[in-house]
C-alpha positions as CSV (number, residue, x, y, z in Angstrom):
1,M,39.1,56.4,98.3
2,E,37.3,54.4,101.1
3,P,35.4,56.0,103.6
4,G,37.8,54.9,106.7
5,E,40.3,56.3,104.3
6,Q,39.1,59.8,104.2
7,T,38.6,60.3,107.8
8,A,42.3,59.3,108.3
9,A,43.3,62.1,105.6
10,A,40.8,64.9,107.2
11,G,42.8,64.2,110.9
12,P,41.5,63.9,113.8
13,P,38.0,64.8,114.7
14,R,37.7,67.9,116.6
15,R,36.4,67.8,120.1
16,A,33.8,70.0,121.0
17,D,34.1,72.7,122.9
18,W,32.3,73.0,126.2
19,S,33.4,76.4,127.2
20,W,30.3,77.7,125.9
21,W,28.2,75.5,128.4
22,F,29.8,77.0,130.9
23,V,29.4,80.6,130.1
24,G,25.8,79.4,130.4
25,L,26.1,78.6,133.2
26,A,27.8,81.2,134.2
27,A,24.7,83.7,132.6
28,L,22.4,81.3,134.9
29,P,23.0,82.9,138.4
30,L,22.7,86.3,137.0
31,I,20.0,85.8,134.6
32,V,17.7,84.7,138.2
33,W,18.7,87.5,140.5
34,W,18.5,90.0,137.8
35,A,14.7,88.6,137.3
36,S,14.5,88.0,141.3
37,W,15.2,91.7,142.4
38,Y,14.2,93.4,139.5
39,P,14.7,96.0,138.6
40,G,18.1,95.6,140.5
41,F,19.6,96.9,143.6
42,L,19.3,100.9,144.0
43,S,21.0,103.0,146.7
44,V,20.5,106.7,146.7
45,D,22.9,107.4,144.8
46,S,21.8,105.8,141.9
47,L,18.1,107.2,141.9
48,R,20.1,110.2,141.9
49,F,21.9,108.9,138.9
50,F,18.0,108.7,137.5
51,A,17.2,112.0,138.6
52,E,20.1,112.8,136.6
53,A,19.2,111.3,133.7
54,D,15.3,112.0,133.7
55,S,16.0,115.6,133.9
56,G,18.8,116.3,131.9
57,E,20.8,117.8,134.5
58,F,24.4,116.1,135.3
59,T,26.6,116.5,137.5
60,N,30.0,115.7,138.4
61,E,29.4,114.5,142.1
62,T,30.5,111.2,140.9
63,P,32.3,110.8,137.2
64,A,29.4,112.1,135.0
65,L,29.7,109.9,132.4
66,Y,27.6,106.9,134.1
67,A,24.6,109.4,134.4
68,I,24.8,109.7,131.2
69,L,25.2,106.3,129.9
70,I,22.4,105.4,132.1
71,W,20.9,108.2,129.7
72,L,21.5,106.5,126.7
73,V,20.4,102.6,128.4
74,T,16.9,104.4,128.8
75,R,16.8,105.2,125.5
76,V,16.0,102.3,124.4
77,W,14.1,101.0,127.5
78,D,13.2,103.5,130.8
79,S,14.1,101.1,133.4
80,P,16.5,100.5,136.1
81,A,16.2,97.0,134.9
82,A,17.6,97.7,131.6
83,V,20.8,99.4,133.1
84,S,21.2,96.3,135.8
85,L,20.5,93.7,132.7
86,V,23.3,95.7,130.9
87,Q,25.9,95.5,133.4
88,V,24.8,91.5,133.4
89,V,25.3,90.8,129.9
90,A,28.4,93.0,130.0
91,L,29.5,90.8,132.8
92,V,28.8,87.4,131.0
93,A,30.8,88.7,127.1
94,L,33.9,89.3,129.4
95,L,33.9,85.8,131.5
96,A,33.2,84.3,128.0
97,A,36.7,86.2,127.3
98,Y,39.0,85.3,129.7
99,Q,37.8,82.3,129.7
100,R,39.3,82.1,126.3
101,R,42.2,83.3,127.1
102,V,43.3,82.2,129.8
103,R,43.3,78.3,128.1
104,R,45.3,80.4,125.9
105,L,48.3,81.2,128.2
106,G,47.9,77.4,129.5
107,V,44.9,77.5,132.0
108,P,43.1,73.5,131.8
109,G,40.0,74.2,130.4
110,W,38.3,72.9,133.3
111,L,39.9,75.0,135.8
112,A,39.4,78.2,133.7
113,A,35.3,76.9,133.4
114,S,35.1,76.0,137.0
115,A,36.6,79.5,137.7
116,V,33.5,81.8,135.9
117,V,30.7,79.4,137.4
118,M,32.0,79.3,140.7
119,F,32.5,83.3,140.2
120,T,29.3,84.4,139.2
121,W,27.6,82.1,141.7
122,L,29.3,84.0,144.8
123,P,26.7,86.5,146.4
124,A,28.8,89.1,146.6
125,V,28.9,88.7,142.3
126,A,25.8,87.7,141.6
127,A,24.3,90.8,143.8
128,T,26.4,93.5,143.4
129,S,26.4,92.6,139.7
130,I,22.9,93.9,139.5
131,A,23.7,97.0,141.8
132,V,23.5,100.5,139.5
133,E,26.2,102.2,141.0
134,V,29.6,103.6,139.0
135,Q,31.8,101.0,141.0
136,V,30.1,98.4,139.4
137,A,30.9,99.9,135.7
138,L,34.6,100.3,137.6
139,A,34.6,96.8,138.3
140,L,33.7,95.7,134.8
141,V,36.4,97.8,133.3
142,G,38.7,96.0,135.9
143,V,37.4,92.9,134.3
144,W,38.2,94.4,130.9
145,L,41.6,95.4,131.5
146,L,42.4,92.1,133.1
147,V,41.2,90.4,129.7
148,E,42.9,92.1,127.3
149,L,46.8,92.3,129.9
150,L,45.9,88.2,129.5
151,G,45.7,88.7,125.4
152,L,48.7,91.0,125.8
153,A,50.5,88.0,128.2
154,A,49.9,85.1,125.5
155,D,51.7,87.2,123.1
156,P,52.7,90.6,123.5
157,A,54.1,90.9,119.5
158,E,51.4,89.4,118.0
159,Y,48.5,92.0,120.1
160,L,50.7,95.1,120.3
161,A,50.9,94.8,116.3
162,D,47.2,94.7,115.8
163,P,46.0,98.0,116.6
164,W,42.8,97.4,117.0
165,S,44.0,95.2,119.9
166,A,46.3,97.9,121.4
167,T,43.1,100.5,121.3
168,R,41.2,98.1,123.1
169,L,43.8,98.0,125.6
170,G,44.5,101.6,125.7
171,V,40.1,102.2,126.4
172,A,40.3,100.0,129.4
173,L,43.1,101.8,130.4
174,G,40.8,105.1,130.4
175,G,38.2,103.3,131.1
176,A,39.9,103.2,134.8
177,W,40.5,106.7,134.5
178,V,36.6,108.4,133.6
179,F,34.8,105.7,136.0
180,H,36.9,107.3,139.1
181,R,39.1,110.4,139.7
182,G,41.4,108.4,140.5
183,G,41.3,106.2,137.8
184,F,45.2,107.7,136.3
185,L,46.9,105.7,139.7
186,V,45.5,102.0,137.3
187,V,46.6,103.5,134.2
188,L,50.2,104.3,136.1
189,V,50.9,101.2,137.7
190,T,49.7,99.4,134.4
191,V,51.9,101.6,132.0
192,A,54.8,101.2,134.1
193,A,54.7,97.3,134.6
194,L,54.1,97.2,130.3
195,G,57.3,99.9,130.3
196,L,59.3,97.1,132.6
197,G,58.1,94.6,130.4
198,L,58.6,96.4,126.7
199,R,62.1,98.3,128.0
200,R,63.6,98.2,124.5
201,R,59.8,98.9,122.2
202,L,58.6,101.4,124.0
203,D,57.5,103.0,120.7
204,L,54.3,99.9,121.4
205,L,52.8,101.7,124.1
206,A,52.4,104.5,121.8
207,V,48.8,103.2,120.6
208,P,47.5,102.2,124.5
209,V,48.8,105.3,126.1
210,G,47.4,107.3,122.8
211,G,43.7,105.6,123.6
212,A,44.1,106.4,127.7
213,V,44.4,110.1,127.5
214,A,42.2,110.3,123.9
215,L,39.3,108.9,125.5
216,F,39.3,111.3,128.9
217,L,40.1,114.0,127.0
218,L,37.1,112.5,124.7
219,V,34.7,112.4,128.1
220,Q,36.0,115.2,129.9
221,G,35.6,117.5,126.5
222,P,33.1,117.3,124.2
223,L,31.2,114.5,125.8
224,Y,30.0,116.5,129.2
225,A,30.0,119.8,126.7
226,A,27.7,118.1,124.5
227,F,25.5,117.2,127.8
228,G,26.2,119.9,129.9
229,V,27.6,118.7,132.7
230,D,28.2,121.0,136.1
231,R,32.2,120.2,136.2
232,S,31.8,121.2,140.1
233,V,33.4,118.4,142.0
234,P,33.1,117.8,145.7
235,P,36.6,119.1,147.0
236,V,40.0,117.1,148.6
237,G,38.7,118.7,151.7
238,E,35.5,117.3,152.1
239,A,36.6,114.0,150.7
240,Y,39.6,113.6,153.1
241,A,37.9,115.2,155.9
242,P,38.4,111.9,157.5
243,E,41.5,112.1,157.3
244,I,41.9,115.6,159.4
245,A,39.7,113.7,161.8
246,A,42.2,111.4,162.9
247,V,45.4,114.2,163.4
248,L,42.3,116.2,165.4
249,R,42.2,113.1,167.6
250,H,45.6,112.5,168.0
251,D,47.0,115.3,168.1
252,P,44.1,117.9,168.8
253,E,46.9,121.2,170.7
254,W,48.6,121.0,166.7
255,F,45.6,122.8,165.4
256,D,45.8,127.0,166.5
257,E,42.5,129.0,166.7
258,A,42.1,129.7,163.0
259,D,42.5,125.9,162.2
260,L,39.6,125.2,164.8
261,D,37.4,127.8,163.7
262,L,37.3,126.2,160.1
263,L,36.6,122.7,161.9
264,G,33.3,124.2,163.7
265,A,32.4,125.8,160.9
266,V,31.4,122.8,159.5
267,A,30.4,120.8,162.9
268,D,31.1,121.0,166.7
269,L,34.8,120.0,167.6
270,E,32.6,117.1,169.2
271,V,30.9,115.6,166.3
272,W,35.0,115.5,164.2
273,D,35.6,113.7,167.2
274,E,32.4,111.1,168.0
275,A,31.5,110.2,164.5
276,Y,35.2,109.3,162.9
277,R,35.7,106.3,162.2
278,C,38.9,105.0,161.0
279,G,37.7,102.3,159.0
280,D,34.5,104.4,157.8
281,G,34.8,107.5,156.2
282,A,31.4,107.9,155.2
283,A,30.3,107.7,159.0
284,L,31.4,111.7,159.3
285,V,31.0,113.0,156.1
286,S,27.2,111.5,156.3
287,D,26.8,112.7,159.7
288,R,23.6,115.2,160.0
289,E,25.8,117.7,161.9
290,F,28.5,117.9,159.4
291,D,28.2,120.6,156.9
292,R,29.8,119.8,154.0
293,E,28.9,123.0,152.0
294,V,30.7,125.0,154.3
295,I,33.4,123.1,152.4
296,R,32.6,123.7,149.0
297,A,32.2,127.2,149.9
298,D,35.9,127.6,150.8
299,P,37.3,124.9,149.7
300,G,41.1,126.3,149.2
301,A,40.8,126.6,153.2
302,Y,40.0,123.4,154.0
303,R,42.2,122.0,151.7
304,G,44.9,124.0,153.0
305,L,44.3,122.5,156.3
306,L,44.3,119.2,155.1
307,L,47.3,119.8,153.4
308,R,49.3,121.0,156.8
309,S,47.9,118.4,159.0
310,A,49.1,115.6,156.5
311,L,52.8,116.7,156.3
312,S,53.1,117.6,160.2
313,H,51.1,114.4,161.2
314,P,52.5,111.9,158.2
315,A,52.2,108.4,160.5
316,T,48.6,109.6,161.4
317,T,47.4,109.8,158.0
318,V,48.8,107.0,157.1
319,G,47.9,105.1,160.2
320,H,44.2,106.3,159.0
321,R,43.7,105.2,155.2
322,V,45.5,102.0,156.4
323,C,43.1,101.2,158.7
324,A,40.6,102.5,156.1
325,A,42.0,99.9,153.4
326,G,41.4,97.6,156.4
327,V,38.1,96.4,154.6
328,L,40.3,94.7,151.8
329,F,42.9,93.1,154.0
330,V,41.4,91.8,157.0
331,P,39.0,89.1,156.7
332,V,36.7,89.1,159.9
333,Q,34.2,91.8,160.7
334,P,35.3,94.3,163.6
335,H,32.8,94.0,166.0
336,G,30.4,96.7,166.1
337,E,31.7,98.0,162.2
338,R,29.0,98.1,159.3
339,F,29.8,96.6,156.2
340,E,27.5,97.4,153.7
341,T,26.0,94.3,151.3
342,Y,23.4,95.7,149.2
343,V,20.4,98.0,149.8
344,Y,16.8,95.4,150.4
345,N,14.4,97.9,149.7
346,V,14.0,100.4,146.9
347,P,14.2,103.7,148.6
348,P,11.7,106.5,148.5
349,N,12.0,107.9,145.2
350,T,9.3,110.7,143.0
351,L,10.5,108.8,139.9
352,G,8.1,105.8,140.4
353,I,10.9,103.2,141.0
354,V,9.9,100.3,142.7
355,R,10.1,96.6,143.8
356,D,8.5,94.5,141.1
357,S,10.4,91.1,141.5
358,L,9.3,89.3,137.9
359,W,9.8,85.4,139.9
360,K,8.9,85.2,142.9
361,P,9.9,82.0,143.7
362,G,13.8,82.9,142.9
363,F,12.7,86.2,145.1
364,N,12.5,83.6,148.0
365,F,15.4,81.8,147.5
366,T,18.4,84.4,146.7
367,K,16.9,85.9,149.6
368,A,17.2,83.3,152.2
369,I,21.3,83.9,150.6
370,L,21.0,87.4,151.0
371,V,20.2,86.6,154.6
372,R,22.7,83.7,155.4
373,S,25.5,85.4,154.2
374,D,25.1,88.8,155.1
375,Q,25.3,87.7,159.1
376,P,28.6,89.3,160.9
377,D,30.2,86.1,161.1
378,Q,29.6,85.3,157.3
379,L,31.1,87.8,155.6
380,W,34.5,87.6,155.5
381,L,33.7,83.9,153.6
382,W,31.1,85.5,151.5
383,W,31.8,89.4,150.9
384,R,34.9,90.7,152.3
385,P,37.6,90.4,149.7
386,A,40.5,89.6,152.3
387,L,40.0,85.5,151.9
388,L,40.4,86.2,147.6
389,L,42.8,89.0,148.1
390,W,45.6,87.9,149.8
391,P,46.0,83.6,147.7
392,A,45.6,86.1,144.9
393,L,48.6,88.2,145.5
394,A,50.7,85.6,146.6
395,A,50.4,84.8,142.9
396,V,51.6,88.2,142.0
397,A,54.9,87.5,144.4
398,T,55.2,83.6,143.0
399,M,54.6,85.0,139.7
400,A,57.2,87.5,139.9
401,V,60.0,84.9,140.3
402,R,58.8,82.3,138.0
403,R,56.8,83.9,135.4
404,R,57.4,87.2,134.7
405,H,55.9,88.0,131.6
406,L,52.5,87.1,133.8
407,L,53.0,90.2,136.3
408,W,51.6,92.1,133.3
409,P,47.7,90.8,134.1
410,A,48.7,90.8,137.7
411,A,49.0,94.8,136.8
412,A,45.5,95.3,136.6
413,L,44.6,94.0,140.5
414,V,47.5,95.6,141.9
415,G,46.3,98.7,140.4
416,F,43.1,98.5,142.1
417,V,44.4,97.5,144.5
418,A,46.6,100.8,145.2
419,L,43.1,102.8,143.9
420,A,40.9,101.5,146.7
421,V,43.8,101.2,149.3
422,L,44.4,105.3,148.4
423,T,40.2,106.5,148.2
424,I,38.3,104.2,149.4
425,R,35.9,105.6,151.6
426,E,33.6,103.4,153.0
427,P,33.3,99.7,153.8
428,S,30.7,98.3,151.4
429,S,30.5,95.6,148.5
430,R,30.1,98.2,145.9
431,E,33.1,99.5,147.7
432,T,35.9,97.1,146.7
433,F,33.7,95.0,144.3
434,A,36.9,95.5,141.7
435,V,39.0,94.2,144.1
436,Y,36.8,91.1,145.1
437,A,36.8,90.5,141.3
438,L,40.2,91.1,140.4
439,S,42.0,88.9,142.3
440,F,39.4,85.8,142.2
441,L,39.5,85.7,138.4
442,S,44.2,86.3,139.2
443,L,43.9,83.3,141.1
444,P,43.9,80.4,138.4
445,L,47.2,81.8,137.3
446,W,48.6,79.9,139.3
447,W,48.7,77.1,137.6
448,L,51.0,78.4,135.4
449,A,53.2,79.9,137.7
450,L,53.6,76.6,139.7
451,V,53.2,73.9,137.1
452,P,56.2,73.0,135.0
453,G,55.1,73.1,131.3
454,A,51.6,74.4,132.2
455,V,53.0,77.7,129.3
456,R,52.2,77.9,126.3
457,P,55.0,77.5,123.7
458,N,54.6,81.2,122.3
459,T,54.4,82.1,125.7
460,A,57.7,80.0,126.9
461,R,59.4,81.3,123.7
462,R,59.8,84.4,124.8
463,E,60.8,83.8,128.5
464,G,63.4,81.9,126.7
């Protein structure tokens, strides 16, 4: 057989797969930022995580799992840089999987590759991904959940028939639950979306739902017991004190003497009124004259006050939540309000943690980016999620009409938006990062919703 005949028999040569080059391009800015801002962006909360990991005394002020993971990572390399590097590696791995999944659904390779590269070159992504915050871990779980739901949408029969795939979906769902006390809402929204699409085969959801519940029970039970976690959590009356303040501002006559005594024990009524910001719940709770220990000493009384005030003033309570969630939906930064993007300096600490850039030119370059993008008139473009969220939600609405199976990946975005709307406490990049990331990564689905014939054959057959 002639050489030419051998080539013909073997079929056309395979095209080079350039996707890994684009994954490398996506990883590049994350590594640059990590080396430049070594060991990462650290807040007061970050230092508390490291103090707990150093002492071995874990609290549940925020879900203790993150501090436990920090303890595990720092057994290998005792530095905050180890944690921020693990977050970078995890994000790159998830983006590589995301690129493969959307291409399998029918998104062109050039669009999938461009999306992952553009994503990591955004300052909000590059900077926040190296922040040692539990919200970053939650956002990574959100991206993981999106990746799994993309795989499910491509071929549900094949995906759910594979126990490993179904278990991964369950662990991703459980991850949202264990990294956020309200994360059950993400599980609920996602399972509801899956149930609507698989209503004739609800038995297929047994493994994902069972996996989520098993992970939650494993973390809350044996893991926390093994690490001696103090399971006490901030009472709901403290977390939602701004809702009480909203009612006090709009209808102070409603409170009786006993209610006013409860409020006055925490802070003067003037503090409840003057420190209250509907778009920044942390302003009240973190005020130096707000004694949260009083609420923790008698959580039932303040829980009851919150419940009674919310039920008697539903419009005020909902209005406060809408205002608090405005950071998600309003692009323009309100005049006089804050939006926290990053903590420039490492807060003073006794752990010996300091900023020690590994690459000074990179530090100067990225610092210039931060300074320019952090201006109030630039926040809408580079940091606040609304510019991405609205078109992403529009894509969800379009998919509901034209490509209903793509509502499964959209469930990740909808679930995390619902979680943020009900629980967001302060306007900051860390609080909005999950919504920001999922909004951006949902945008390529527009291609599948609008371009005729874009959906892969296995998906098209199922729709038919």
